[in-house]
Steps between C-alpha positions, in 0.01 A plus 500: 500500500792728556601473135167622364504800730850590380396468139212746543713756681437851362784691337695729719682818424825302498379299198364808323828694514677294226197542275498875559869516417430361153197723443692784325666243274164347418355843425796580274453174310129572466569851369737357238237250394236773470741713293565203271127442461452869409773475235347182359158667489649792307660253257167321457321829434758593236471156339121531490526842336745362244275203427200731467677719246626195309148359483362832376770519230428142394126569480559811290719303259238223480225756431703658219566159342134406535389827339738445210375143451137608512562776246673254268216251537240772440678591175496137387131462583424819308688367196307172518168685523590712196595183309177324606282800411669530160427137413144521631449803276644314198280199580192719517589660167551153350168376632327813372658442158395133507146597592494766226635253245228255590734237640319490834173314496310333777751214480801577720680177417653645181642796697646265756657292222636816338657616827640152563303442815 
């Protein structure tokens, strides 16, 4: 029973003195750690700003490329529409000529044979 009472003995000022002697050292170490954390936070903030500007530059370049591609594609589509409209116009003129010449009757099979369909 004497051992359990000794184990639960409260700390005395004699035991606290060595811990108080190291307190300034502990505080100094803690201050250094806080300073290092502040420096690392500043580095992280700078890295985030750099990444943000790099992303913005990349997005601007992608937008310019996309705009150029869309303009090129729009030009090609316009050329195809002009080509299609030209041939539709020629086909209409041909059909009008065929109707005027009397080639078109109620029987469409001869027209289909003539066109190769």
